[in-house]
N, C-alpha and C positions, 0 to 999 in steps of 0.2 A: 129436523131429523133427516139424516141421510139414509136412504134405503139402498142396499146393495142387491142388484139383480144378477142372478147367475146367468151365464150364457146358455140360453135355451135354444139358440138357433140350430145346433146339430139335431136336437130332438124334434124341432119343428120340421126340418128337412126330412128326417126319417118318417115322421107322421105323414107328410105330404106324399112321399114316395110310396108308402104303404097304402094310402088312400087311392092313389092312382092305380096301383096294382090290384086293388079290390074293385076296380070298375068305376071309381068316382073321379075319373080323369078331368072332366070339365070343371067340376066344383073345386077339386084340389088345385088345378091350374089357376083358378080365380083367387083362391086363398094364397097361393104362392106369389102371384103378381102383387097382391095387396100387401102381404107381409114383408116382401123384400123390395119394395119400391124405395125410392130415395125420399127421405123426409128431412125437414129443416133442423129439427132437434131430436135428441134421443127420447125425450118425453113424448113427442109427436109420434115417433116410430113405435114406441111401446103402446100408446093408446090406439093407434090405427091397427097394429098387429093384433091386439086384444079384441078389437071390434071385428076384425076379419075372422079370427078363430071362432068367436061367438056366433057370427053370421053363418059360418060353415056348419057348425054343430047344429044350429037351429034349422037351417035349410035342409040339410041332409038327414037329420033325425036318426031314425033306427037303422038306416043303411050304413052308418059309420061303424066300422068294426070296433069292438071294445078296446082293442090294443091301440088303435088310432085315437079314440076318444080319451084314453088314459094319458097318452103322450101330450095331446092338446091341453088336457086339464092341467098337467104339470107345467106347461108353458104359461097357462093363464095364472097359475099360482105366482109365477115370477112377475108377470105383468101387473098383477094386483098389488104387488109391493109398492108400485108407483101409482097405479090407477085403481084404487080400491072401489071406485064407483062403477066399474065395468061389470 
């Protein structure tokens, strides 16, 4: 079965910028570095991006603005089309 993943990178960029503006600059920069690193395959990219988003949300917890969390959740929906186990 082929899964079509929508391009969620613009939303991810927006979420990271918003998180930085909300004072989560260090954590958002770590998320950005992990999510936009070079990976060998698209599946690896999606898996690592999903893990980076989940780590960010778990680590920063309640300090993540709801609008950022909503954007990141939308990104995870796309990742989960390929990596349902995340």
